[in-house]
Every structure is written in C-alpha cells, then in structure tokens.
C-alpha positions in Angstrom: 89.7 112.4 120.3 93.2 111.7 119.5 95.0 114.9 118.4 97.3 114.4 115.4 99.5 117.0 114.0 101.1 116.3 110.5 104.1 118.2 108.9 106.6 117.4 106.0 104.5 118.1 103.0 105.8 120.3 100.1 106.5 120.6 96.4 109.0 118.2 94.7 109.7 117.1 91.2 109.0 113.5 90.0 111.6 111.1 91.4 112.1 113.2 94.6 111.4 112.3 98.1 109.5 113.6 101.1 109.1 112.4 104.7 105.8 113.2 106.4 105.6 113.3 110.1 102.7 113.0 112.5 102.9 113.7 116.1 100.3 112.2 118.3 99.4 112.5 122.0 98.2 108.9 122.6 99.4 105.9 120.8 96.9 103.5 119.3 97.7 100.2 118.0 97.0 100.9 114.4 97.7 104.1 112.7 97.9 105.0 108.9 98.2 107.7 106.3 95.5 108.6 103.9 95.5 110.6 100.8 92.8 112.8 99.2 92.6 114.7 95.9 89.8 117.1 94.9 86.7 115.5 93.9 87.7 112.1 95.2 87.3 110.1 98.4 90.0 109.9 101.0 92.0 106.6 100.4 94.3 104.6 102.6 97.9 104.7 101.5 99.8 102.9 104.4 99.0 101.5 107.8 101.0 100.3 110.7 100.1 97.8 113.4 102.3 98.5 116.4 101.1 95.2 118.2 102.2 93.0 115.3 104.9 95.3 114.1 103.3 94.9 110.6 103.0 97.4 107.7 100.7 97.3 104.7 100.4 99.5 101.6 98.3 100.1 98.7 99.7 98.7 95.5 100.7 102.1 94.2 102.9 102.8 97.3 104.6 99.5 97.5 108.3 99.6 97.0 108.3 103.4 97.3 106.7 104.3 100.6 107.7 103.3 104.2 105.5 103.7 107.2 107.2 103.5 110.6 106.8 104.7 114.2 109.2 106.2 116.6 107.5 105.6 120.1 109.9 107.7 122.0 109.1 110.6 119.8 105.4 109.8 119.6 105.7 110.2 116.0 104.5 108.2 112.9 106.4 108.7 109.7 105.8 108.2 106.0 109.0 108.1 103.9 108.1 108.6 100.4 110.6 108.0 97.5 110.5 108.1 93.8 107.4 110.3 94.0 105.1 110.5 90.9 102.6 113.2 89.9 99.8 110.9 90.7 101.0 110.9 94.4 99.8 114.5 94.6 97.3 115.2 97.3 96.5 116.2 100.8 97.9 113.5 103.1 96.2 112.9 106.5 97.5 111.0 109.6 94.9 108.6 110.9 94.2 106.8 114.2 92.2 103.6 113.5 89.4 102.5 115.8 90.7 98.8 115.1 93.3 97.3 113.0 93.0 95.5 109.6 90.9 98.1 107.8 91.4 100.7 105.1 88.1 102.4 105.5 88.0 106.1 106.4 84.9 105.3 108.3 87.0 103.2 110.7 89.2 106.2 111.7 88.8 107.6 115.2 91.0 110.8 114.7 92.5 112.7 111.8 95.1 115.3 111.6 94.6 118.5 109.8 96.6 117.4 106.7 99.7 118.2 104.9 99.9 118.9 101.1 102.1 117.0 98.8 102.6 118.3 95.2 104.6 116.4 92.6 105.4 118.0 89.4 106.4 116.2 86.2 
C-alpha cells in the first residue's frame, strides 16, 4: 500500500491561506485530496491526473484551491486561499486506484490526515 504523509494543516482566520503537502513514495497517475468533518463522509475536494496534466475540483473549491504535483520532490500540494469556516476538517491525501472518480472507495492508499481549522 502506498505510504502518504501529509503536513501543512493549521488554524487560520477566514480569508487566510494554507498549503498542504503530501509526500509519497511511489507516484500513481491520479492522486487527490479529501476532506472529512465529524459525522460526515469523506468527500473529494481536488484531484490531479498526472498523465493528462489535468486537475478537477468540487464546486466549493473552484477558484480558491489549487492542486499540483512536484515530481522531483515526490510531493502533492494543495494550495488553499480565501479559506472559509466551512473548509474546516481533516484533510487526507489519496492515491486513486484509477482516474476519473471522486469515490473514497476507489482510493488505494490514504495518508494519516492533517487538520485544517478556519475561524470566522
């Protein structure tokens, strides 16, 4: 199973920014970031298809979040700007079994998560 290690979470005020990092050992074509809040299912936020160089975001993240990969560093990033209280949650890096999906069931490997807290 892929080993993924996230970092970069923290507490910020609304309007602030954070950059999450995910160091991986083996690159897969499709990776992404999920978010989970207490009592809710883990939901996809952003995904990256390295074969196509394509990115995709959930509507709430469009225009504010940017997912990108630095292959030389074996790192996947999520730059989050103009953060809102509803962005609060545990963020997980994910390695997909195949591309074009948002389902947590299609993830082959998870990181341990990094907490993001946005205050109003």
